[in-house]
N, C-alpha and C positions, 0 to 999 in steps of 0.2 A: 505493500501500496506507498512508504513512502519513496519508496522506487518509485510506482505511481506520479505521483504527487512531486516529486520533484523535476523528471523528465517533462509534466507538463508544464509546469513554471519557468522551466530551462526555451522551452515554448516560446511560448509569451516575453521570454522577454529577446529570445529572435523579433517575434514579430515589432515587438517596440519599438529598436532599434531597428528594424525594416521598415516603417512607419517610417523615424526622427531619416531616416537617409530621404529613405522618397520622398516625405513631407513637403520645401523644398522647391521637386514641381509642378509644387498647383501651383496657382495666377492666386500673383497676390486680390488681396480687395478696396476692390478704386473707393474713395468717394466720394468722387463725381461722378454724376454717375455720366454715359457714352449714348442709350438711349432714354425716351422722355422727359422730364423735366431739367435740363442742363444749365437753367439757365437760373434756378435758383443753390445758396447757397446757408446749409444753418453752422452754426460756431455762437457757442458758451460759454459759458464768460460771471463775474463775481460785476451786484450791482453793486451790495456794500459788504457789511460783519458775517452776514444770518443769510444773505438774497445769492439762488442764480437763475442769473437771467439765458433768456434761450434768445439770438441775434437769426431772425431771416433778411437773406441779400437774396432783390431782385439783380442778375446781372443786367436783360436784360431793359425794363428801364432805369436803373438805377435807385433803388434807393436802399433802404434801411430798417426793420420795425425791429425795433426791447423787445420780452417778453417777458413778465416774471409768473413765475405762481405762487397763487393767494391761497395762501393758504385753511384760513376759514372762508374762503367764501369756496375752496377748489377750481378756480379754473384761471385757465394764463389773463393775465389784465397785463396791455401795452405797457412801456413804462413811456417812450418816448422813438416818432420819429425820424429819419435823415432824409433831403437827393441827394448824393452824391454829381450830381449835375450841379449845384446852388455850392453846393459845400466846398468844390471845386472846378473850378468853372472859372479857365485861363481866358484875363483880355487877348482878344485877338492881333496877334502883330499884323503894325505896319505892312501893309507890303511896294515894296519900292517904282 
């Protein structure tokens, strides 16, 4: 009985070793979708000492929306939105 258990454990170890060796051949997960809705990004961050936030970035419209979780109401509340076009708009250079 002990010999069968030891042989089974050795086989499991070889299987785990093979999984570790062949594991990196699996394609990595990408954070941004290729198909579907590639114009959105979701980023997390801190809003205060006890609050975390989720920032939703719309790349097509160049807008940012901050959301935080309200524990008492149990819903996501908007913090503040920004329009990147107005924030990062450069004045047009004069052409000669």
